[in-house]
N, C-alpha and C positions, 0 to 999 in steps of 0.2 A: 172039358179038359181044362180050359183056362180058368173056370171057376174053382176047379179043384186045386190048381196051382196057387191061385190067389188065397184060397182058404189055408193052405199049408203055410204060406208066407206070413199071413196074419197070426197064425198060431205060433210060429217061430218067434215073431216079434214080441208077443205077449210073454212067452217063456223067458226070453232074454231079460225083460223088465223085472221078472220075479226071481232071477238067479241070485245066489249069495254074492256079497260084496267082493269076496276073494276072487271069485270067478270073473267078476266084472273088471277087477283091477288088472287081471292078466290079459284082458281083451285088448284089441288094437286101440292105441291112444289117438286123440285128435291130431290132425295133420298140422304142420307149420303154416303160417300165413305166407302166401307166395309173395316174394319180392321184399319182405320186411327186413330191414337191416338189423342184425343182432348187435347188441351192446352188452356191457356188463350189467347194466341196470335191468334190461328186459330178460330177467332170468327165465321166465316162462314164455318168452315171446315165440317159442316154438309151439305154444299151445293156443288153439283157438277153436271156435266151434266149426264143425264141418258144414258144408253146404253154402249156397249163396243167399238163400232167402231166410229171414227170421222164421223160427219154428216155435210152436206152442210146446210146452213141456208135456212129456208123456204122462198121462194120468197116473197118479199114485194114490196111496191110501189117503183118506180125508184128513186134512190138517197137517200133513207132513211138510217140514220146512218152516214151521212157525216156531215161536218161542216156546209154546206149550208142547209141541210135538216136532222137535227138530229132526232134520235128516241125521242119519247115523252112519252113512257110508259115503265115500268119495264119489262112487258111481252115481248114487242118487242125486247128489248135489250137482255134478257135472251135467247130468241129463236135464236137470231142472233149469240150469242157466245157459244151456247151449243156444237157446233163442233169446229174444228180447222181452219176453213176457214179464220177467221179474226185474227188469232194469229199473233202478230207482227205488226198489223195494227191499225190505229187510228179509234176509234169508238166514236161517239158523242151521248150523252143522255142529253136532256134538258127538264126539267119539271118545270112548274110554276103553282101556285095557286091550288095545289092539296093536299088533306088530306090523310095521310097514317095511317093505324091502324095496329093491330097485324098481322105480317107476310106479309105485303103488300109491303115491300121494301127489299125483299130477293134477292139480286143480286147473280148471279151464281159465285161460288168461283173458280177462275182460278189461285190461288197463287202458285200451284206446276207445272204449265206449264212452260217449259223452255223458251218460248217466248210468254207470254200472250198478249191478246189484250190490246191496250193502250186506256183506257177509259177516255174520257173528259166529266166530269159530271158537269152539271150546274143546281142548284136548286134555285128557286126564289119564295119567299112568300108562301112556303109550310108549312104544319103542320104535325108533327110526334107525335104520341101518343103511348106510350108503346113499346113493343118489336117488332118494325116494321121489324127488320131483320129476325125475326122468329127463332132465335137460342135459344133453351131452356137452353143450357149449359152456353153460354156467351152472355147473352141478350144485345141488343144494338139497336140503330136506324138504323145503317148501318155498314157493314163491307166492307172496301175498300182496297183490296190488289193490285189493278192494275190501279190506277188512274194516268194518265199522267197529268191531271189537274183537280182540284176540285174548283168550285166556288159556295159558298152557301151564299145567301143574303136574309135578311129579313125573315128568317124562324123561326118557333116556334117549340121547342122540349120539349115535356112533358113526363117525365119518367113513368107516370102512377101511379096507386095506389100502386103497388108492387115495384116500382123502377126498376133500371137497373144496370147491372154490368158495362157497358160502355155506352157512348153516341155515339159520332162519333168515330168509331174504324178504324183508318187509319194504316194499317200494310203493307207497300209498299214492293212488291216483284217483281224483274225482270224488273223494270221500272227505267229509268235514266232521270234525269233533270226534275222531276215532280214539279208542283207548287200547292200551297194550298192558298185559299183566303176565309176566313169565316168572314162575316161582318154583323153587325146589327141583330144578332140572339139572341133569348132568350131561355135559358135552365132552366126548372123548374123540381121539383121532386128530388129524391135522386139517387145517383150514387155510387155504392160500390167501384169502382175503380176510374173512372174519367169521366168527361163530354166530353172531347176531348182528343184523344191520337194521336200523330203524331210520326211515327216510320218508319225507313228505315232498311231493313233486308239484310242478306247475305253478310255483310261486312267481311273483313278478320279476325276480332276477334269474329264474330258471329258464334258460334259453334252449335247452336240449329238446330235440324234436322227437326223441324215441318214445315219449309217453304222452304226446299231445293227442287229443281226441281225434278220431277219424272224421273225415268229411268236414262239414261246417259246424260241428258240435262246439258248444261253448266251453272255453277253457276255465275249469273251476279249480282253483288252488286247493290241494289237499291239506288238511290240518289234523294234527294229533293233539287231543286235549290233555292226555296224560299217558306216560309210559313208565312202567315199573319192572325192574329186573331184580329179583331178590332171592337169596338163599340158594344160589346156583353154584355148581362146581364145573370148572373148565379144564381142558387139557392145557399143558404148559405151552405158552406162546399164543393161545387163542385170544381174539380181540372182540370188542363190542364197538361197532361203528355207528356214529350218529351223523345223519345227513350224507351228502355225496360231494366229492371233490370235482372241480372243473366243470360245473354245469351252467355257469354264467356265460355272458357274451365272450366270444373268443376264448372259450375254455377257462374263464376266470372263476373264482370262487362264487358260490351261490348260497349265501347265508340262510336264505329262506328254507333250504332243504333240511336244516337242523334247528329251525326256530320253533321248538316245542319243549314242554317241560318233561324232564326225565329224572327218575330217582333210581340209582343202582346201589344196592346195599347188601352187605354180608355175602359177598361173592368171594370165591377163592379159586386158586389154580393148583394143579398138581405139583408135587415136590416143593411146596412152600413158595412157589413163584407168585408174581403179581399178575393181576388181570389188567390189560391195557384197554383204555377207553379212547377211541380215536375221534377227534372233532373234525371230521372230514369236511363239514360245511364251511370251515374257515380256510380251506386250502384250494389251490388251483390244480395241484398235482399230488401224487402219492407221497413224494419225498418231503413235501411241506406240511403234511398233516400233523397238527399238534396232538400230543398224546398225554393222557393222565393215567398214572398207574395206581391201582388200588390193591393194597395189602389185605389179607384176610380180615374181615370185620370192618373195613373202611366203608364210608358212604359217599356217594357222588350225587350231587343235586344240581339241576340245571332248570332255568326258567326259559320262557320264550326270549328273554333279553340276553341270556348268557348263563355261564356256569356260576353257581353260587360258590364264592371263594372264602367268605368269612361271615361270622355271625357275631352280633352284639346284642345281648339280651335275647329277646325272642325274634329279632329281625335278622334276616339273612341278606347278604349283599353280593352282587356280581362284580362290584368294584372294590378293590382293596383300599383305595384312597377314601372312598365314602365310608367304608367300615372303620378305618383308622380315625377319621374325623368324629364319627359317632362314638367310638370307644373313649376317646380323650375327654368327651363331655358327659359320658354315662356315669351313673352313680358308682358302679363297681369298676369302671375303667378297664373292662376286660374285652379283648378281641379274641375270638376262637377261629383258627384257620379250619376251613373245610376242605381245601385243596392246596396243593403246592402252588406257590406264587413266585413271580419274579418281580422284585421291588426293592429299591433302596429306601429304607424307612428313616425319616428324620423326626426327632422329638425335641420340642422346644424346652428350654430350661424351666423348671418348675412344674413340668407335666407329671402325671401319674398314668402308667400304662402297664397292663398285664397282657402278654400274648400267650394264650394257651395253644401250643403248636399242634396238639392233637395228632402227633406223629407225622406231621407234614413238614415240608421243607420251604424255607424262605431263601430263594436264590437271589442274593444281594447282600446288603449291609444294613446295620443299625447304627445310626449316629445320634448321639445325645448332645444337644447344644449346651454350652457352658456360659452362664451369666457371670459377669464380673462387676466389681464396684462395691461400695459400702454395704448395700442391701442384698448382695448376691447370696449370702448364706441363708437368706430367708426363702430362697427359690430352689431348694433342693429338688432334684429330679428322682422319681421313683420308677424303676423299670424292673418288671418280673418276666422271666422267660421260662416256660414250662414245656417239657416234651416237644421241643422244637429243634430242627436242624437248620443251621445258618450255613449256606454254601456259597463260596465265591465263584463257582463255575456257572455263571448266569446263562451261558449259551448251552450248557448241559452237553458239552462235547469233549469233556475230559481235560480242558485247559482253563485254569483259573484266570479270571480277569479282574478280580477285586483284591486290593492290597491289604486292607485292614477291615476285618469283618464286623467287629463291634468296637466302637470308638467313642470317646468323650475326652476332649483335650483342650487345654489352654495353659501354655507354659510361661505366660508373660504377665499374669495378673497377680495383684497382691491379695485380693479376696475373690474367691470363686464359689459358685454354687456347687454343692456336693452331689454326687451320684450314689443312690442306694440301689445296687444291682443284685438281684437274686436270680440264679440260674439253676434249674433242677431238671435232671434227665434230658439234657440238651446235647447236641452234637454240633461242633464248630469245625468246619473242614474247608480245605482247598482255598487258601489265600495265595495271591500271586507273589512269588518270591522275587526279590530284587535287592539292590544295594540298600534301599530303605523300604520300610513297610514289610508286608508279608506276615504280619501278626494276626492271630485269632482275635485277641483283645489288646487294644492299646488305650490305657486310661491314665489320665493325669489328675483327675479330680474325684476319684471314687472315695466315698465316705464310709460306706458299708458294702462289702462285697462278700456274697455267699455263693459259692459254686459247689454243688453236690451232685454226685452220680452223673457226671458229664463226660464227654469224650472230645478230645481235640486231635484231629487227624490232618496231617499235611498242611499245617499252618505254622509258619515261623521263619521259613527261608533262612537267611543268615542271622536273623534276629531271634525273637522269643515268641512262643505260642501265646503266652500271657505276659504282657509287658506293663507293669504298674510303675510308671515313672512319675510319681506323685509330686505335684507342685501346689503350694498354697493351702491345700485341704488339710484339716487338722484332725488328730485323733482317729485316724482311719482304722477300721476293724476289718480284717481280711481273713476269710475262712475258705480253704479249698480242700474238700474232702471227697474220698471215694471216686476220684476222677482219673481218667485214663488219658495218657499221651502216647499217640501211636503215629507210625509213619514218620515223615520228616517234620518234626516239631521244633525246629530251630537249632541252627548250628551253635548259637550262643547258649542255648538251653531252653527247656520248656517254660520255666517260670523265672521272672525277675521282679523283685520288689525293691524300690529305692525311695528314700526321702530326699527330694530334690528342692532346689530353689536357691535364691541368692544367699551366698555365704555358706554353702554346703561343703566347701573345701575342695571342689572338683575343678575350679577355675574354668568352668564351661562358659562359652559366650553365646550359647543358643537358648539358655534358660534365664529369664529375668524376673520370674515370679517369686513370691514369698516362699520361705521354707515350709515344707510339709512335715507332718509328723504321723507316725504309725503307732496306734495304741497297742495293737496285737496282731500277730500273723500266725495262723495255724494252718499247717499242711499235713493231713493225715489220711491214711487209707488209700493213697493214690498209687497208680501203677505207671512207671516210666519206661515205655517201650520205644523211646525215640530212636529211629533208625539212622539219624544223621550223626556223624561224628561230632561230639560236643567240644566246642572250644572253651566254653565257660564251665558250666556245671549243670546238673539236673535242676538245681535250685540255685539262683544267683541272688545274693543279698548285697544291695548297694551297687555303686559303680566305681570304676577306677578314676583316679585323678587324670584330667585331660591333658595336663602338661607333660605327662610321662614321669613326673617325680614319684618317689617312693614314700612320700610322707603319709599317705593314707588320708581318709576323710571320715565323716560321720554319717554318710548316706545310708548305712546299714545298721545304725545303732538303735535298734528297737526290739521289743520283746518278741521272741520267736519260740514256737513249739512245732517241731517237725517229728512225726512219730508214725510207726506202723505202716510205712510205705514199702513198695516193692518194685522190682524190675526183672526183666527177662534177660538182662545182659549176663554174659558168661561169668563174670566175676561176682555177680549177685551183690553189687555195691552201688550206692548212690553217692554222687559227689555234690557237696554243698560248697559253693564258691563264695568266699568272703571277699568280694571284689573291692569293697571299701577299704580293706586293709592294705591293698596294693602289695600283698605279700602272699605268694602262692603257698608258702610253707604253712600258712594258717588256714588253708582250705581244709574241709573235713570230708573224709571218705568213710562212709558208715555202711555196715551190713544192713540188708533188708530187714525191716521190722524193728530196727533200733530207733532210739530217740536222740534228737539233738535239741537242746534247750538253751535259751539265753534270756536274760531279764532286761536287756537294753543297756545295762551299765558295763557289762563285760561281753566279750565276744561269745557267740554261741559255742557250746561244747557238747561232747558226748554225754547223754543223760540216760535215764532208765524209764521203764514203763511199769505202772502198777495196773494189774488186771483186776477190776472190781466185779465181784459176783455176789448174788444173793440166793439163798435157798427158798424153799416154799414158805409162804406166809408173810412176805415183805419185799422191800426193794432197797437198793443202795444207789445213791446219786452223787457224782456221776458214775455211770456203769461202763463196762467195757474197759478199753485200754486208755490210760491217762499217763501223759509224759511228765516227768519231773527231773530237775537237775540233780547231779550227783550230790548226795548228802541232803537233798531237799525233802519236802514234805507235801502232803496233799490231804485236804480235809473232805470228808464224805458225810452226807446226810443219810441216815438209815431210818426207814419208817416201816412199821409193822402194819399188816392188814388188819381189818376188823376181826376180832376173835383171836388174835395172835399177839405175842409179846416178843421183844428182842431178846434172844438167848445169849448171843455172843458175837463179837466182831474180832476176827483174828487175821494175822498175817502168816503165810506159810513159813515153815521152820528153816527153809534153805537160805534165808537172808537175815542180815543183822537188823533190818528195819523192825520197828515195833509200832503198836497202835495204842493210842491213849484216848480216853473219853473226855471231851471238853465239858465245861460247865453248862454250855447251852445245849448239850445233848448230842452234838456232832462228834465224829471220830476223826482223828488225824493219824495218818501213817507217816512216820518220821524216820529220819536217818536212812534214807533209801540209798543203798550203794550197789544194788543190782536189781534186775527185773524181779518182781515179786507179785504175789496175788493176795488180795484182801477179800475175805469172805464173811458175809453176814448170815447168821442162822437165827431161826425163829422157832418158838414153841407155842402150841395151842394153849389158850387160857383154860383154867379149870371150869367145868360146867356148873359147879356148885356156886351158890350165891355168896357164901361166906369166905373167909380167908383164914389161913393158919400160918404159924411160924415157918412151916416147911415150904410155903410158897414165897416167902420173903427172900429176896436175893441180896447178898452182901458183896461189898467191893473187895477184890483181891488187888492190892497195889504192890508195885515193884519199886524198891529203892534204886536211885541212880547208882550206877557202878561203872568202874573203869576196867579196861582190858578184857572185856567180854560182853555178852548179851544174855538177858534173861527174859523169857516169855512165859506167860501163863495163859491157860485156856481151861475154862472160860475166865473172863476178867470179872464177872459177877456171877455168884452162885448161891443157891439155897443150901440150908443146912443138910449135911449128909452127902452132898454132891462131891464126886471125885474131881479134884483139880490137878491138872498136869503142869509141871514146871519143866521147861526146856532151857538148859544152860549151854552156851557155846563160847568157850574161851577164845580170845584172839590168838593168832599164831605166836607161839613162844610162851604162852601162859597156860595155867591149869587151874581148875576150881580148888580153892583152899577151904572154903566154908560156905554152907547154904543153910539159912534158917528161915522158918515161918513163925511169926509171932502173932498171937491173938490180941484182943483189945486190952486185956489186963496184963500183957507182957508174958503170957504163958507161951512156952514153946510147943509147937504142934509137931507130932511125929511125921517123919518123911519116909517114903518107901522108894528105894533106888531101883528103877526099872532098867537101868543100863542105857548106853548110848546117850548119856547126858540128860535123861528124862527121870523126873522124880514125881511122886504123887502124894496127895494128902486128902483127908476128908474135911470138908468145909464145916467149921463150927457155926454157931448162930451169932456171928459177929464178923465185922470186917477184919482182914488180916493183912500183914505186911510181909513181903518176901525180900530177903537181902542175901546177896552173894558176894563173895570176896575171891578175886583171882590173883594168883601169884606167878612170878616168873619161873619157868622151868629151867633149872640149873643144869646145863650140859657143858661138856668140854667144847670149846670153840673149834670149829672146823678149820683146818689149815688149808689155804688155797693151794691148788695144784700149780707147781711152778713149771716154767717152760724148760724144755730139755737142753736149751742152748746156753752154753757157758759164756758166750760173748754178748748176751742181752740181759742186762741187769735191771732190776725193778725200778730203779731210779731214773732210767733213761727216758728222754722225751718221746721216744718211739715205742716204749715197752707195750703199752696197751694196744697199739696198732698191730705190732708183731703178734701179740697173743691172739688178737681177733682174726687176722688172716690165717694164722696157723690152725686155730680152732675150726674155722670154716672150710679149711682145705683149699684155700686160695693160693697160698704159698707154703713151700716146705723149706727145710733147711738145706744148706749146701753140703751138710753131712749130718750124721745122727746127733751131733752135739754142737754144731755151729750153724748160725743163721747168716753170718757175714753181712751185718747191716750196712757197712760202708762200701760194699762192692757195688759196681755199676750194673744195672739191669740191662740185659740184652734184648733185642727185638724178638728173638725166639722166646725168651722167658716171658715177655709181655703178652705175646699171643697165647702162651700156655696159661697165664693167669686169667685172661678174659675167657678162655675156653672153660676153665674150672668154674668161673663165675656163672657161666651159662648152663652149668650142670653137665659138662662134658658130653655134648650131643654127638651123634654119629657124624663122622667127617666125610665129606664127598671125596671124589678123586683128586688127583694132583692138580695144583693151581698153575703149574707150568713154570715155576721159578727154577732157574738153572742151578741154584745152589742149595735146594732143599731136597735132600735124598729121601726116597720113599721110606727107608727104614730109620730115618733120624728120629730121635725121641720126641722132637717137637713137630714132626711132619703133620700129624693129624690136626694139631691146634692151628698151625699156620694155614693149612688148606681150608679148614673151616672158617677161620677169620677172613681169609681172602674171598671165599664164596659169599660171606655175609656183607662184604664191602667195608669191613672194619679196618683191614690193612691193605696196603698196596706195595708193589715192589719198586725198584729203581728203574730208570730209563733203560738200563742195560739188560733188563730181564731178570736180574738177581733180586733176592729178598734181603740179603745181608743179615742172616740169623744171628751171627755173633757180633754184629755191630751194636754199640751201646745205644740204647734208646734215648732220644733227646726229650726234653720237657715238652716241646711243641708236638713231637710225634706221639708222646703218651697222651697229651690232651686230645689230639685228633682221633686216636683210637677209642678213647672213652666217649668222646662226643658222638662218633658214628655208632658205637655200641648203644648209646642212649637214644638213638633214633633221630639225631640232628635236630634237637629242639630249638626253639627261638632263643638266641643268646640274650642274657639279661645283664651281663657285665660289660666292661669296657677296658681298654688298655691305656687310656690317656694318663693314668697316674703313674705309669712306669717310664723311667728315663730311657730305656732301650726298646720302646714300643716299636720303633721302625725296624728293629732287627728281626721281627717275626716274619716268617715266610707267608706268602699270600694264601697258600692252601690251608694254613692253620689259623688264620685270623679269627674266623667265627668260633672255632673250637677253643681258642685261648680266651676269647671274650666270655664264652659259656663257662669254661672251667673257673675263671676268676669270679664270675657272677655267682656260681654255685659254691664258692669257697674251697674248691679243690686245689687250686694253685694260689700261692701267696708270693709276695715279693721277697727278694734276697737283700743282702746288704747294699746300701746305696740306692735303694728304690728300684732295683733291677728285677725284671721278670726272668731274664736269662733263658730265652726260648730255645737256644741251641745248646744249652748246657745239658749235661747228663743227669740222670736220676738214679740215686742210690736205692738199694733194696729197702732201706728203712723209710726213705721218702715215699717210695711207691706203696709201702704198707699203709702209711698214713693217708695217702690219697685214696686208696681203695676203701679204707674204713669210712672216710668222708663220703665217698661215692655211694656206698651201701646205705648210709644213714641219711642221705640227702633226699630232697623232695622229688628229684628227677627219676627216682626209681619207679614211679608210676607212669612215666611217659610211655606212649604207645609202642615206640620202637623197642624199648627195654622189655616190655611185657611180651612182645612177639618173639624175642630171642631168648628170653630168660626162662630157665628151668630152676634157677637158683633163687632162694628166698633170703633176702637180707633182713636181719633183725638186730 
């Protein structure tokens, strides 16, 4: 009987060894080690071999577990390593196209064996779902403490509905020179800690006891020879962890746990997010772990010594300082960032450096030293920044701590070294705002500045995002194109350019260097989305005189081209502040896309753009949009491709501009008085080798003419070609005569096509076109007179009365009288301002005791009171029938305009002390704006009344004044003054 039972048991054991892997995976798993303390690192510490004594592996097929014939199931591997027969030996496990679920990839934990088996694990096109390692404490797909090599390709890892603590948990113990290769895998679901952890244990600074060998076994530090993670996709928020935190003495950092080479490349996360790489080996606790983020396509490289942060030539560096030193002495002077770095970079005068940002961020500043002295101009500094972000938030906590991000300055030297700075596709952001500083760029010695396709965000504070306060440097060339200004980019304005130095007329005591000069300033294609209220302008030219005088200076007197810029502001306008004029009336407000041009001898003014295009077969240079001054010109070079010839160069018919061919073959568009387009066309050359008179092109010239324009197309034509003449008389003129004359004086027949167009057939010779325009004789239009019998055309107030009557601001006291000498009442004044605002809806009653709800002025008074424009007396009354005084009128207009900063004063008036306290600022403002002038005897007469004629004049001045663009006026105004 006993023999029979023994035979049955042996048969059952043999059957179990031959069962499929899926059946074995569902079998009872090895039991936890009794008394072992679980930690986050011992992910499979609940797995160990059963039994107290070492056991020989169950016999399997010959050669299984070798490199040539590896194990192909988890069960076979676990069975083979449950004893110590394979300790210290290479064991191969290769699995492909297999799906693993809960607990089906629970490898036997051998991490505390003094000399564990060396597992070579290869997984290809497998699927893992949920806690396949079967560890309820530290859930994961797999726990790998003894991999000599790990190759995982094309596998899919799904954390399951409940998520996992870890994904692939590599906690290497007792193995030296191991390798890791994870390629083309996908990780989905949530991971509390990380999706991949790579960790080597038992280094000299690794004091943790959880992975020390059992018994008296020798502690052998594990080492990773190489680790590669490439072409993988992760769920949003998933991380890759290198090393372990807090494994040193007293839970200090243990750098040895991450001292191995790693390359992570071409990884990406869901929803366009970044993949985080945690340098846990540098930290004592979770909160202190440094993190590097990788955007799609980025590469992270690390050696045993540390993370590779920069490259110069073929050499990669873990130290940005070492890389910078190498780049400055390299042949091409180029430093390429491999990772984000925190560093304040200083460059000596005379240096040449290119920083290829590679999409990375420099948390810190860039400072270029300035040499001075007689030889300083021989030590110009060359700095190029490409695809780089410069960020003043060095702690990366959302609080900027750097005031000026890119700087080069010396305001006291007579001769300085120049800076040649080129920035392309860069972002400058987060400078620390304050009373001073806060700029993105502050440069005093820039010789050549080229900024293209860059972004300035939250840098400017109360100053400027780009502050070019030039001193001593000569003939500076500045070009800022296709650049965006976003967030808080300076309360004073995003861009300032000024020629400073001794004798600049500003009377400044903080600048003692020599006068600077600007050869040209170009700002085009930029977008101004500054969210900060602008005190200066979007673009500020020059600076104001520091003494407060209104004499102006010449700090902004240089050639300027500002064109094709845009903004997201509601009014779709840009403000160009001519600060050097000390006169706000000379500031320029321009529509988006418009041009402002100045040649340096006169103030910049509204200009126009020429859009240059070319058809197939050639090119025109410059192309695109070119800004020119009103009435100005621009020369273009037109070149034909091989096999083509220039057919014609024309300007669109909607403009008075014309194009002429110069002796050197270039073309000049001249007399530009509005935006226009110049277009070059080309024709293919004849394929025959010979030539004929029909291929010869002759000139069509136009005689100069007055009072209209004449254009021809084409300007050169071969015999038999139809030539079109377009004539456009000036306003008030008409075409009197149009002739086309050949070389012998013969008149050529014209065909009238209507709408000012005529055609003729080109003869085999050059021709001349001549037009004569004459005045259209019409009966002169009589101006419409006012209906008021008491306002004659010769009176000093006639134009003002006509203006306010036409605009609907004031009406007559009757159908035929205006009563110019009558005193204006307070109710009338409120009504006038209400009309000026566009008669908006009035709120409820203001509570005045003497304003009846049905009074004709009730709506106007209630509205004005709600807007803070008028106030009542202490008695609670408004006094609608009281005569308005001059100071009351000034106060009402001042409040209506938004209480701007007063620019005038009362010292010139003999009765200045008679002004009421509440009206002092208003009177100063009204005098400064020219709204109020003195009376006989140099009196202001603040308590005097204002007649209807006087109020009409004041209102016309108010509407025509510069204050009409003040914020307060715009907020209240629905009325448009013009």
